[in-house]
C-alpha positions, 0 to 999 in steps of 0.5 A: 009356408015359405021354404025357410021360415027364418028371420034375416037382418039386412044392414045397408045405408042405402034405402033403395038397396034395403027395399030391393033386398026385402023384395028379393028375399020376401018369398024365401024367408019368413021375416026380413028386418032392415037397418039403415045404420050399423049402430043399432045391429047389436041392440036389434040382435038383443031384442030379436031372434035373427037367423042371418045378417046381410051386412054392407061393408061401407057406411060413410060417404066416400069410404069404400075400403070395407073396413067399417064392415069388418069392424062391425062383423067383429062386434057382431061375432063378439056378442053373437058368435053363432049368428052367420054374417054374409058381407055385401059390397059394391066395391069388391076385390079378392083381398077384401073378400078374403079379409071378411071371410078370415074375420068370420063372415060365412060368405061375400056377395057383391052389388049388384047381386044375382037374386038366386045367388043372394038367397043361396048365400043366406040359406047356406049361412043358416044351414051351416049353423044347423049342421049335424055333428059328426058321428065320432063326436056324438060317440065321444060325448056319449062315452064321456057322459057314461064315464061321468055318470059312473064317477070315473069308474072306467070298468063300470062305464065300459060294462054299461056301454058294452065295450072293453076297457081298452076300447073305452080308452080309445074312445074317451078323451077327457 
């Protein structure tokens, strides 16, 4: 079994890039899906479970502003906000990377890429979606459930939780 049994969707208009990325990622991930145009990204996300997307930023000949990638990143996040997107481009600059990250990308990779760095970026993107909630958040949610179960009766909820009413008030923020 592979270290990560996840599905990666790679979107790039260059067939050679798609082949190279597929070979690079084959031993690290369970499935690699490829698309040569971004127009079918949303349909693919509707029909396939995808753990992360590697999205090129330029699809039109002679255009290297990265704006197409930003537009598709926004479209993906509107419909699938929990699917992490790693942006990729051969025309990298700091402003473009920052713009991508501000628009919701989890990372930015430049072509030509380092294989280990590309794999790490995708694994990190997937891991971020599986983060463990903070202990104080788990505690707050548990306290809220108990208060709801007690129909708002704070004294009864505090008794069930084994804490004082004052402690419950500090922990409970509706």
